[in-house]
C-alpha positions, -999 to 999 in steps of 0.1 A, spaced: 0 0 0 11 35 -8 10 60 21 2 96 12 1 126 35 -35 139 40 -44 174 49 -77 189 60 -85 203 25 -109 191 -2 -80 172 -17 -47 160 -5 -15 161 -26 -3 126 -33 25 112 -55 16 127 -88 -21 127 -81 -49 146 -62 -68 125 -37 -104 136 -28 -115 133 9 -148 113 10 -178 132 22 -183 107 51 -148 117 64 -152 155 64 -145 166 99 -133 132 110 -99 132 94 -70 148 113 -42 168 97 -16 142 109 -35 112 93 -22 94 63 -41 75 37 -33 39 29 -49 32 -5 -55 -1 -21 -69 -5 -57 -101 14 -64 -116 43 -46 -133 24 -18 -130 15 10 -105 41 21 -81 34 50 -63 60 71 -35 56 96 -37 78 127 -5 81 148 -12 77 185 4 98 212 21 86 244 35 55 229 1 39 223 -4 17 192 -15 35 160 -52 35 152 -66 29 117 -96 48 104 -118 31 77 -144 46 55 -164 19 37 -197 10 21 -217 -17 39 -238 -39 16 -251 -66 40 -254 -67 78 -259 -99 98 -275 -106 132 -254 -102 164 -234 -133 172 -215 -145 204 -178 -151 203 -169 -187 210 -166 -195 247 -175 -159 256 -206 -139 264 -193 -110 243 -210 -105 210 -202 -89 177 -218 -80 143 -204 -89 110 -210 -68 79 -200 -73 43 -182 -45 26 -190 -32 -9 -165 -20 -35 -136 -36 -54 -111 -43 -26 -93 -70 -7 -113 -59 23 -144 -81 26 -157 -78 62 -161 -54 91 -165 -68 126 -183 -44 149 -175 -49 186 -204 -49 211 -190 -17 227 -188 1 193 -225 -6 186 -236 3 221 -217 36 222 -228 49 188 -264 38 187 -277 29 221 -272 54 250 -284 44 285 -277 7 284 -266 -10 316 -229 0 313 -236 35 298 -241 66 319 -259 87 292 -297 93 291 -316 63 278 -337 66 247 -369 69 267 -356 99 286 -344 115 254 -381 113 242 -395 120 277 -416 89 272 -426 61 296 -410 27 290 -444 11 288 -456 35 260 -470 19 229 -460 30 194 -487 57 193 -475 70 227 -439 71 214 -449 91 184 -468 116 205 -438 120 228 -415 125 198 -439 152 183 -441 171 216 -403 169 220 -398 181 184 -421 211 188 -404 221 220 -370 218 203 -381 239 174 -394 267 197 -362 268 217 -339 264 186 -323 232 201 -314 215 168 -293 188 186 -323 179 208 -345 176 178 -321 153 160 -316 131 191 -353 128 196 -360 117 160 -332 91 163 -345 78 196 -381 75 182 -369 57 150 -350 31 171 -378 25 196 -405 24 169 -389 -8 155 -402 -37 176 -371 -59 172 -347 -30 181 -369 -19 210 -370 -55 225 -333 -58 223 -327 -23 237 -351 -29 266 -331 -61 275 -298 -42 273 -310 -17 300 -307 -45 326 -282 -68 310 -246 -58 300 -244 -88 277 -277 -84 258 -269 -82 221 -280 -52 201 -284 -51 163 -273 -24 139 -305 -4 135 -328 -18 108 -300 -42 97 -294 -13 73 -268 -9 45 -249 24 42 -216 41 46 -196 40 79 -165 55 93 -149 32 120 -118 31 140 -99 -1 148 -74 -24 132 -71 -42 98 -63 -79 99 -29 -90 86 -44 -105 55 -63 -73 47 -97 -90 44 -112 -80 78 -114 -48 98 -121 -50 135 -141 -19 145 -136 -8 181 -157 24 176 -180 39 151 -173 75 142 -201 80 116 -228 59 101 -249 71 71 -279 50 60 -289 44 24 -322 63 22 -346 67 -7 -380 85 -8 -409 63 -20 -446 68 -25 -473 42 -33 -508 30 -25 -514 1 -2 -545 -22 -1 -556 -23 36 -565 -60 33 -528 -68 26 -518 -55 60 -516 -74 93 -535 -58 121 -516 -60 155 -528 -47 188 -507 -14 187 -497 -12 150 -504 -22 115 -478 -40 95 -475 -39 57 -449 -62 42 -448 -66 4 -424 -92 -10 -429 -79 -45 -420 -43 -38 -396 -54 -11 -409 -29 14 -419 -30 51 -439 -4 69 -452 -1 105 -482 22 110 -497 34 143 -528 53 154 -508 85 153 -506 82 115 -542 69 110 -564 96 126 -597 82 139 -589 46 129 -591 22 158 -585 -15 152 -577 -48 169 -565 -82 159 -600 -94 149 -597 -72 118 -575 -99 103 -606 -122 101 -626 -100 78 -599 -78 62 -600 -97 29 -632 -79 20 -618 -45 24 -614 -26 -9 -598 6 4 -563 18 -5 -543 42 16 -515 64 1 -482 62 19 -451 84 15 -419 80 34 -381 79 34 -371 42 33 -339 27 46 -322 0 26 -320 -32 46 -306 -61 24 -316 -96 32 -300 -129 22 -317 -162 13 -308 -193 -7 -322 -206 -39 -311 -240 -52 -281 -238 -29 -270 -203 -42 -269 -173 -20 -292 -145 -32 -291 -110 -17 -322 -87 -22 -326 -51 -12 -355 -46 12 -366 -11 22 -379 -2 57 -399 30 62 -384 54 87 -412 58 113 -405 95 117 -409 102 80 -441 83 72 -472 102 60 -505 86 53 -535 97 32 -568 78 38 -598 78 15 -630 96 26 -649 63 20 -628 43 44 -654 41 72 -682 30 49 -658 3 34 -650 -10 69 -687 -13 78 -694 -30 44 -666 -55 49 -676 -64 84 -712 -69 74 -703 -90 44 -680 -112 65 -708 -117 90 -732 -126 63 -710 -152 48 -702 -166 83 -739 -170 92 -745 -190 60 -712 -209 59 -728 -243 58 -751 -234 29 -723 -218 9 -699 -248 14 -725 -271 -1 -731 -249 -31 -693 -245 -37 -689 -282 -37 -717 -285 -63 -704 -258 -86 -669 -272 -85 -683 -302 -104 -707 -286 -128 -723 -253 -138 -753 -244 -117 -778 -218 -130 -785 -187 -108 -822 -195 -104 -813 -229 -89 -789 -213 -64 -816 -187 -54 -841 -216 -50 -817 -233 -26 -813 -201 -7 -851 -197 -4 -856 -233 7 -829 -230 34 -843 -197 46 -812 -177 38 -810 -139 45 -823 -118 16 -789 -100 15 -772 -133 5 -770 -132 -33 -761 -162 -55 -728 -148 -67 -716 -146 -31 -713 -184 -31 -680 -182 -51 -671 -145 -47 -634 -138 -40 -619 -107 -23 -601 -96 -55 -632 -98 -77 -643 -65 -92 -680 -59 -91 -678 -38 -123 -670 -67 -146 -696 -89 -130 -724 -63 -130 -719 -52 -166 -724 -87 -179 -751 -97 -154 -774 -69 -163 -771 -78 -200 -776 -116 -196 -807 -136 -200 -794 -160 -173 -760 -170 -159 -743 -199 -142 -718 -204 -114 -689 -228 -123 -657 -231 -103 -643 -196 -100 -661 -185 -131 -695 -170 -140 -710 -180 -174 -732 -153 -187 -757 -161 -215 -760 -129 -236 -781 -125 -267 -759 -142 -293 -730 -153 -270 -718 -170 -238 -692 -151 -219 -670 -169 -193 -659 -143 -168 -635 -143 -138 -641 -107 -126 -606 -100 -115 -575 -82 -127 -551 -104 -146 -579 -126 -162 -595 -124 -196 -631 -128 -207 -637 -158 -230 -664 -154 -256 -683 -182 -273 -710 -181 -299 -744 -188 -285 -749 -226 -287 -780 -242 -302 -780 -267 -272 -770 -250 -239 -771 -283 -219 -747 -299 -244 -724 -268 -243 -723 -270 -205 -716 -307 -204 -686 -302 -227 -674 -271 -210 -672 -286 -176 -646 -311 -188 -621 -286 -201 -598 -259 -187 -591 -225 -200 -557 -236 -211 -573 -263 -233 -594 -237 -249 -565 -213 -256 -545 -242 -272 -576 -257 -290 -567 -290 -274 -584 -319 -293 -604 -292 -312 -623 -282 -281 -623 -245 -288 -638 -251 -322 -664 -275 -308 -675 -249 -282 -677 -221 -307 -649 -201 -291 -647 -166 -306 -619 -149 -287 -605 -137 -255 -608 -101 -244 -579 -90 -222 -581 -67 -193 -568 -32 -196 -567 0 -175 -598 13 -192 -628 -7 -181 -652 8 -207 -629 -3 -235 -630 -38 -221 -668 -37 -221 -670 -23 -256 -647 -51 -269 -668 -78 -251 -700 -65 -266 -685 -61 -300 -676 -97 -302 -706 -111 -284 -726 -116 -315 -732 -147 -338 -714 -151 -371 -680 -138 -360 -649 -156 -371 -631 -173 -342 -594 -173 -333 -588 -204 -354 -603 -191 -386 -636 -210 -385 -670 -194 -387 -690 -197 -355 -723 -199 -375 -741 -232 -371 
């Protein structure tokens, strides 16, 4: 490694080159420090000469790509955290000591004399998430009025740590136990500046103290279906494996909304979406697929930065979902028997209604409810129902008999409407149809599409009226089907 004198300027004069000081090191590098550079621009290692005959200390600035859970050293109660380093370098790993993590992130632990996070917030240790948010807001307002910027920053940091249930649980344990392990907050990736020693092979840096830690943060905004959330006693959890995001919501963000865990029973029938905006912290996770390690970037919403917009119709939607769930529950036995029947063969709506009447079902129970799914869109169903002479329930489909056509409909995004010419013998059509799958029809397996008079599929789009116009356009006799045959009999 080449050692180059480094000065407290924007650049340092090296051997025939000008070396920039990384932004994470501004204010942390001393005039007597020297840079030990390996290939590439990161990580960057500095050597700090110690006074009084003590060993020299090394300062490292590096990007962390992956953080692991705290682990105990063998035959010791002491623990450490391993993090993988990004960038093209021989350095692969940073080992954070327990004391380094405690001192930088967690004041007030058993062996620390500083104010604990609860005192920083002026919050009770038994406060729920809503109570912590209220305490943080009060503290923030007071700090703004007094101009105490440092107090405001410390309060936000304390709230973000305590608002995470895993971090809070670990921190609470550390208040009474010196040996309780504490995680790096959020398990987050980012840039750090640490002091310690580099191993002889240059692959591992042992960090005795953390001088700075900057999280990777990105603003994000999107809509969330309430039924995709998990309702816990003091918070709502939204975790989406497709978007790779995790959000914790509390009553302080959802004005007037009061829930409990029983909401999870009937939440599938909620239609409402809430709009969420926040700064998200990158928190990569590792898993294995076919024996290969895969790292994916998850994003966790910073509790202090979350804002939520709720629709005006939310209260009505909640009442409707509860009522619908109760209705289905009171008729569970009837609906189970009907579902078993329609799984085997198409059943006409009039027959289902007759069964309801015979079994003294509530007037609010409609035939389509027997197979209705939470993701079904009433628009697609109603537009075809009101134009049909009759219709049938079959599996997850509804078969609508329109003037001149039969339309197989799964009223849900991601599905297509299948249109058939109106058959001369409906019973024969239904007997043949119940033995095939939609895949068979698309592929015309054994000529089944031609035999059924298949006209075409109408795919879903963002414009529902265009879908309806396309369905009605092709729902007439005499149209040529997808296989080039006339559908006229």
